[in-house]
N, C-alpha and C positions, 0 to 999 in steps of 0.2 A: 743648580743654579738658574734663574728665571730671569726673563727678561724684565727692567723694570717698565716697560712701557706697555705690555700685552701679556705679560706673566708667562708667556709659552717658554719651554724646555730646547727648543728648537735653535741651538747657539752654536756660530762657528767660529774659529781664531781665524782673525785677520793680521794678525801680529802675536808678537810676544805677549802674553796676560791682553790681549785684545780682543774680546768680543764683538760679534754682530748677530743680531737675531734673522733668522733665515725666515721669521712670518711675516713680521713688520716691517722689517729693514731697519729698525734703529740701531743705532751704534756709528762710530765705533765707542766701546766702554769698557773699562778694565774691569777684571775678574775682582770678585770682592776677596780682601785678605782673609786667611783662614781663620776661622772663630770666630766668623760673623763681624770682622772689623769693617768700617766704612773705608779706610785710608784707601787713596790710589782710584775709588769710585768715581766716576763723571756723573754729576748729578744731571739727573733727568728733567727736562724743561717742564714747567707746571702745566703747560695747556697738554701736554702728550699723557699726563697721569690720568689715567680713567681706571675708575672701580670696576672690576669684574666681577661676577657674580659666581656661584658653583655651578656645573653643570647640572644639566635636569637627570631625573633619573634614567631615561632611555633617551640617549642623544637621537637627535634628527637631522638628517642631511635635507638642510631647507633647498628648495630650489634659488636661482638667480634672482629672479624677480616675479611678478606676479602675470598671470594670465587672466585678464578681466574679461572680456569680449563686451556684450552687451549687460547692461546692470539694472534688473528691472526695479522701478517704483523710484526713480532719481532722476529728478530734473537735472538741467545742463548745469547749472550753479553748483548744485550739491555732487555730483559727477566729478567736476573738477576739484574742488574742496576735497573729495574721496581719495582720487588719485594723487593731490599734492601731500595728502599724509602718509599714502604709501612710499613715495617718493622718498619724503623724509625719513621713513623708517630704513628704507634702503641704504641711503646715504650715512645713518647712525650705524648701521650693522656693518658697514665697510671699516668705518672708524672704530669698530669693536665696541661700540657705545650701547649698551644693550638696555640702559634705563632710557635714553633718551629715545631708542627704537620702540621699546615698550608704550611708552607715552604716545607716541605716534600712532602705533597701532591701535590704540585705545580710543585716540580720537577718532580715526577711520569706522571705529566699530558704533560710536555713537551714531555716524550719518547711515551706515548699513550694517547691521547686524547679520546678515544672511550671507556672508561671504565666508566659504569653509575655509580658502587659504588664509586669511587674515587670522582664523582660529587656530588654525595648523602652524602659523609662524609665532601666535602667543604660547602655544604648546612648548614651540621650541626655544623660546625664552623662559620657560616657567622655571619656578626657584625651586619648588618641592612637588613632590609625585601627586599629591592632591589637585594643585593649581592645575598642573600638565593632564592629569584625568579631566578634569573639568573642561578646559580647553578644547581636547581631543573629542570629548562627548557632544561640545557644541559644532564642531567641524562634522562630525559624521551626522547631526541633526540636520545640518544645512544641505549637505552630500554625501547619503549614505554610500556611495561608490568611490569617495575617496581612499583608495589602496593604502596611500602612506599615512593615512590617519589611523585607518584601521590597523594598520600592521604595529604600528608604534602603541597602541591602545592594547592589542593583544600581547604584547611584549611588555607592557608597563603591568599588566594583571597575571602575568607569569604563565598566560594560555600559549605562548610560544615562545620556543627555547631560543636563545640566541645562537645565531648560526654566525661562526666567524669564517667559513668556507664555504665560496658559491658553489665551486666546482668539487667533484670529487666527494659526494655525501655519501657516507657509509651506509651499505645497504647488509643485512645479513643476508647469506646465500641461503637459495630456495631448501637445499636438502637438509641445512642445518638448523632449520627454524624449528620451535616446537610445535608438533602436531598432537591436537588431542585427541584419542579415541572415544567416539560416543559408545557407550555401552549402559546396560542397566547397573544403578550402582549399588543392588542387592545381590544378584547373582552374576553379572559380568555379562549374561547374553545380550543378543541383538536387539535393536528397538524396531518398531514399526508404528506408523500413524496410520489411525483409523479413521478414514473421513466421514462416516456417518456420526461418529460419537465426539469427532474432534478432539481427538485424545491420544498422546504417544503412549504406549505400553510395550512391555518387554514381551518379546515373542516365546521366552522360555517359562518366565514364571507368572505372567500377567499381572506384573506390580505395574502401576499405573503412574507415568513418570511425569507428565503435565497436560494439562486441559487448556486448551484456546480460549475458554471463555473466562480462566482465571489469570491469563497472561497481563502483562504490563502492555498498555496501551499511551505511550507518552506523546506521540506525534511531533516531535523534535525537530524542527526544521534548520538548515545550516545557510546562512545569508551565503551568496555566491563568492563575493569576494574572500569572507572568511574560509571558506571551502577550500579556494584555491589557495589561499598561504599555507592551511594547516596540512593539505593534502602534500604540498611542496617539501615543507619541514618536519611535519609528524602525522605521517601517514595513521590509518588504523586499518592493518590488514586482516583481511579475510583468508581463515582458517578454512582451506578448499581441501585439504588432505594433501598427500605426496603424489598421487596421480590423478589424470584427468582423461577425457574422453576428445579426440579433436579430430574433424571429418575434415577429410584430405580435399573433398569436393565441393562443398558450400562452407568449409571455415568455421563451423559453428565448434565451440567450446563447452562442453558441459562435466559437472562434476559425479563422481561416481556415487550409486546408491545401492541399496541391495537389489534393488529390481532390476539392475544392469546386467542383463543374461543374454543380449545379441551385440554384435558387432554391425548392426546395420544403423546407419543414422536416423535419428526419427523425424529430422527435418526434409531432409531430402531422398531418403531410401538408399543411400550410397553404401556401398559394401568397404569404402576406403576410410574405414575407423581405426584409430590406432589407440591404444594407451599409451598415454607419456607420462614421464616425470614432469612435475610442475615446476616450471622455470621462470613463471611472471607474477608478479604481485597484484592484488586488486583490493579495490576499497571494500570494506565491510558493508553489505546493506544496513539500512537503518531500520526497515520494517518489512514483513512478511505477510502475505492475505493468505490464509491457509486454503485448502481445496475444501469446497463446500458439497459436491455431485461427485458421485464414486461413477465407475465405467457403464454400469448398469443402468443408471440416469442420464449419462452423456450418450450412449446410443439411443436411447428413447427420444432426446433432441433432436439427433440427427435425422432419424426416421422421418420425424414431423416435418423438419423442414425439407426433406426431400419430397415428401407427399405434398404438401402444401405450396409448392414454388416453382416446381421443374416439369409439371404436367407429364409430356409424354414420357422425358427423361426420369420423373418420379415413377412412373409404372415401371420402366425397365431397373431402377437401382431399389424398388422396394424393399428388397430383401439384403440390400448391401450392408444395413446398419447392424445386421448380426455377423458379417463375417470382415468387415473393416478390421484393423488392427490400430486400436487407439494407445498413445503413448501419453503419461502427464509429464509436465515439465513445468519448472518455475521459469517463467521469461522475466529478464530485469528491464524495468523501467526508471529513467528519470522522472521525477514528479515535480514541477514547479510551481511555485506561488510567486505572483509579481504585483507589485505597485505600478500601475499604468497612469498617463497623462493623455488623453485625449483631446487634442487641440482642433477646436472647431470654427468655421468661419462661413458666412453667407456671401455668394458673389455679388458685387453691385450694392453692399452695405457696409457699413464701419464695424457691426457687430463681429465681435470675434472673442473666444476666450479658452478656456482651459477646463476639463471635467475630470476629476480623479476616478479612478476604475479599481477595484480590487480582483485580482484574477486568480482563481486558486485551483490545485487538481488538476494541471494540465499534465497530459501522459507524453512523454516521448519516448520510443522505442530506444534502448539501450543495447541492443543486438541487432545484425542484421541478415541472420540465417533465413526470416521469415520475411516477404514482402511487407514494408510498413503500411500499404494501402489495406492488406489485409489483416493486417494486425488492429488498426484502426477500428475496423467493423465490430470488433470485439467489445466495445465501450459501449457505456460506462462501465465503471468497476464501483463497487461501495468501499471505497478507501478507509471508510471509518470503522469496519470490522478488522482491519490489519492491526497486527501486534507487534511489538519490538523484536527484530531478529532473534532468532534462537536457532542455533544449528541442528537441533533435535529435529525440528520440523521437516527438516531435508532426508531423513532416514529412509523414507519411501519412494519420494520422488527426487529426481535429479533437478538442478538448478542451472540454466545456460549462463554463463558469464560473459558478461557485458564487453563489447567490443567499440563501442561509441564512448568516448569520455566524456566527461562534465562541461569541458570548456568548449568542446565541438558541441556539443548538444545545446548549449545556452544561447550559441549563435542560432544552429538551427529553428530553433523553438520561436525565435522571434516573430517571424510572419503569423505563427498561430497563436502566440499571445495578442497580436495586434488586432486579428479576427476577433477575438473573444473579447477584447476590450471594445472595440469599435461595436460590435452587436450590443454589449451590453449598455453601452452611452446613447444608441441612437434612440430607445423610445422615452429618454430624458429630452435629448436635444430637439428631439421632434416637435417638441411644443414651443418652442421659441419661435419668436417672430421678430424679423430682422425691423430695424427702425432705418430712418433718413437721418441727414445730417442733424436736423433739430429733432433732439431725443424722444419729443412728445408727439410728433408726427409720424404715423405709422402707415406702412403701404397696405394696401386693400390684398385680400386673401388671393386675387388673382394674379398680382404683381410681382409676388416674390416665388411662389412654387417650392414647396418645401421640400421636395425632392432633390433640390439642389444644395442642400447641405453638406459640406465638407469636412470629412474628419479625418485625422492622422493622429495615430497612436503612437507614443513613446514610452519606454521602459524607465523607471527611475529606480526601483528596488527589485531585486530577484532573489529567491533563496530557494533551495531545494533538498529533495529525499532521495536517496535510492531504493527501492522497494522490489520485491520480487513477488510477481502476480501470476497465479494459477491459470495455466491452459493445457489442454487435452488435444493433441496432434494424431492427424491420421491421413489416409488417403482413401478415394473412392475410384474403384476400377467399373469400366461400363463393358468389359467384356470385350471389347475391341484392341485392348493394347494398350488403352489412354487412361489417363488417371486424374483425377482432380484432387488438389489439396483440399483439406478441410480441417477448421481450428474450431474451439468452442472454449469460451469462458468458463472456467472451473468453479467461477462463481455464482454466475446466474443462469449460465447455461445458454447464452446467446453463440447460435453458429454462424461460421463466416466459410463461403467455399470461394476459392480460387475462379477468377474468372475464364482462364484459359487452361485447356487440358492438355497434359503432358506425355509423350508416348514412355511408356515404362522400359 
């Protein structure tokens, strides 16, 4: 039984065979006779009969109104007309008149086609999947960070499964997940990564498993909003095995590898290292940058750095490069790309504007076992040499698991992105010259002072990748019981030393 006004099925009895709609309040009217007869039914007023359309393929929980704020490019008259059409659309929606609402929204779009909210409402009123997809794409073109439009488009395309329960999402127990053993497909032997050749080979029969130069390099990036949604509902778990190493001193967690033969933490040299069963889930990395330098090459880099930069201390530590114990490890990094907008202005002048900037391959440490200042000294990395993640590249060198999630990293990386964007934009913006109120009358060179140009960058769109980058870690002792931490870029050989000595 449907309400004759709104078509809803939420009806309640107000008397014997007398019904009332709990949605639109229409009633009382009598229940239709069995067999579809019309006897006893109260006629619905003509003005209340509104034709309803079929629901869209993906229902959208539309907001109660529009949050407009400042609308660029519209004068006062156009803004009043634009807001008037939106008010008409909201009134029509309250009356459940979708045709009238759609007509008012179309009129609003003729005035301003850059409102993502209007396109989102059009998607909510779409009659079929193709139309809804087109409206959602228009909304995302206006605002790539519109999370509701993005989530709806993912569901429409089947890339995000429908989730009926917000809480209590089922997760498989870590102990019951499938753990794949990495072994030689020919003899079942253990594998090893050879840095010089860039190959993974079997230790027993010598069978070549993979060659880094032949691996795929897709470079696929995940939009930040898409990543947060898919991580919430459809994770891609990282198969790290059944056990890991956790340091009770610095908190570093690393995977186990064939070379894990000591109970000493490679980050802080603490003995409080425990082998534990895996009880957390991690996102699988998108790419991995293989080691290009072996231990012998790294020792040469360390000796060269000591002899070239520390004078008296270098002479004292001239042979330390031969005795320091070095450990290879893959460190996790979030790699961000962003579309930035630099807003610029000149004091005492009307000139102001916006300058688009693309910022790419900005690294942010995803773990905190090493000081961030020390890790940043290892940059830059040639990320173009990275390959799609393959667990077989971890057979000889362990990887540290990330402790900084992407949502936190996306917030903390904002100052770095703004700094990069403003630095990239200043060479172009420095060529600008301010004008007076008369567009053709210019200031002289002494009157404006190019150094007074003001810039402020904002993020419009972000994408990210999770990568594993090669690092060699060690500690240098000076004979007095003090030690200095050393880290080396496993690709370029860039050496970084901690600023302060620590007592061993």
